[in-house]
C-alpha positions as CSV (number, residue, x, y, z in Angstrom):
1,X,0.0,0.0,0.0
2,X,1.3,3.5,-0.9
3,X,1.5,6.2,1.8
4,X,-1.2,8.3,0.2
5,X,-3.7,5.5,0.3
6,X,-3.4,5.4,4.1
7,X,-4.6,9.0,4.4
8,X,-8.1,9.8,5.5
9,X,-8.1,12.8,3.1
10,X,-7.3,10.5,0.2
11,X,-10.3,8.3,1.0
12,X,-12.6,11.3,1.2
13,X,-11.2,12.8,-2.0
14,X,-11.6,9.6,-3.9
15,X,-15.2,9.3,-2.7
16,X,-16.0,12.8,-3.8
17,X,-14.4,12.4,-7.2
18,X,-16.3,9.2,-7.8
19,X,-19.5,11.0,-6.7
20,X,-18.7,13.8,-9.2
21,X,-18.2,11.4,-12.0
22,X,-21.4,9.6,-11.2
23,X,-23.3,12.9,-11.0
24,X,-22.0,13.9,-14.4
25,X,-22.9,10.5,-15.9
26,X,-26.4,10.6,-14.5
27,X,-27.1,14.2,-15.6
28,X,-26.2,14.3,-19.3
29,X,-27.8,17.8,-19.8
30,X,-25.1,19.7,-17.8
31,X,-23.1,22.4,-19.6
32,X,-20.2,20.7,-21.4
33,X,-17.6,23.4,-20.5
34,X,-18.5,23.1,-16.8
35,X,-18.5,19.3,-16.9
36,X,-15.1,19.2,-18.4
37,X,-13.6,21.7,-16.0
38,X,-15.3,19.9,-13.0
39,X,-13.8,16.6,-14.1
40,X,-10.3,18.2,-14.3
41,X,-10.4,20.1,-11.1
42,X,-11.9,17.3,-9.0
43,X,-9.4,14.8,-10.4
44,X,-6.6,17.3,-9.7
45,X,-7.4,17.2,-6.0
46,X,-6.8,13.5,-5.9
47,X,-3.8,13.5,-8.1
48,X,-1.9,16.4,-6.5
49,X,-2.6,15.0,-3.1
50,X,-1.1,11.7,-4.2
51,X,1.9,13.3,-5.9
52,X,2.6,15.6,-2.9
53,X,2.6,12.7,-0.5
54,X,5.4,11.1,-2.5
55,X,7.6,14.2,-2.5
56,X,10.7,14.2,-0.3
57,X,11.0,17.8,0.9
58,X,8.5,19.8,3.0
59,X,8.5,22.6,0.4
60,X,7.6,20.2,-2.4
61,X,4.9,18.6,-0.3
62,X,3.4,22.0,0.5
63,X,3.4,23.0,-3.2
64,X,1.3,20.0,-4.2
65,X,-1.0,20.3,-1.2
66,X,-1.6,23.9,-2.2
67,X,-2.4,22.9,-5.8
68,X,-4.8,20.2,-4.5
69,X,-6.5,22.7,-2.2
70,X,-6.8,25.3,-5.0
71,X,-8.5,22.5,-7.1
72,X,-11.0,22.0,-4.3
73,X,-11.9,25.6,-4.4
74,X,-12.3,25.5,-8.2
75,X,-14.4,22.4,-8.0
76,X,-16.7,24.0,-5.4
77,X,-17.1,27.2,-7.5
78,X,-18.2,25.0,-10.4
79,X,-20.5,23.0,-8.1
80,X,-22.1,26.2,-6.8
81,X,-22.6,27.4,-10.3
82,X,-24.3,24.2,-11.4
83,X,-26.6,24.4,-8.4
84,X,-27.6,28.0,-9.3
85,X,-28.2,27.0,-12.9
86,X,-30.5,24.2,-11.5
87,X,-28.3,21.5,-13.2
88,X,-27.8,19.6,-10.0
89,X,-30.1,19.2,-7.0
90,X,-29.6,20.6,-3.5
91,X,-29.0,17.2,-1.9
92,X,-26.4,16.2,-4.3
93,X,-24.7,19.6,-4.1
94,X,-24.6,19.4,-0.3
95,X,-23.1,15.9,-0.3
96,X,-20.3,16.8,-2.7
97,X,-19.8,20.2,-1.1
98,X,-19.3,18.6,2.4
99,X,-16.7,16.2,1.0
100,X,-14.8,19.0,-0.6
101,X,-15.0,21.1,2.6
102,X,-13.5,18.2,4.6
103,X,-10.7,17.8,2.0
104,X,-9.9,21.5,2.1
105,X,-9.5,21.5,5.9
106,X,-7.4,18.4,5.9
107,X,-5.2,19.7,3.1
108,X,-4.6,22.9,5.0
109,X,-3.6,20.9,8.1
110,X,-1.2,18.9,6.0
111,X,0.3,22.0,4.5
112,X,0.8,23.5,7.9
113,X,2.3,20.3,9.3
114,X,5.1,20.7,6.7
115,X,6.2,24.0,8.2
116,X,6.2,23.5,12.0
117,X,6.9,26.6,14.0
């Protein structure tokens, strides 16, 4: 098992990304541009978290955790827009939103742990 697979945040991020992909598959009428960007940004959370975990220096780890957290923010912005456009329901929005919120908090903690004071 790889180190990143042991992280709670990785499990949550993977669940959120799977939920995003299922949401897209089940709602074929969503805006193509938003769908493409949501796929990219949500997947980026998972991939940058994984890559950062494998880096050797604290500075490198922080860089990838920052990118992953930025991708969380981007994904949430798209998610909010899809909700406002009535392309996803409130319940599905809230489930995905909550998962991204947890990821954001955990990624921030991981970032901070690489620069102890």
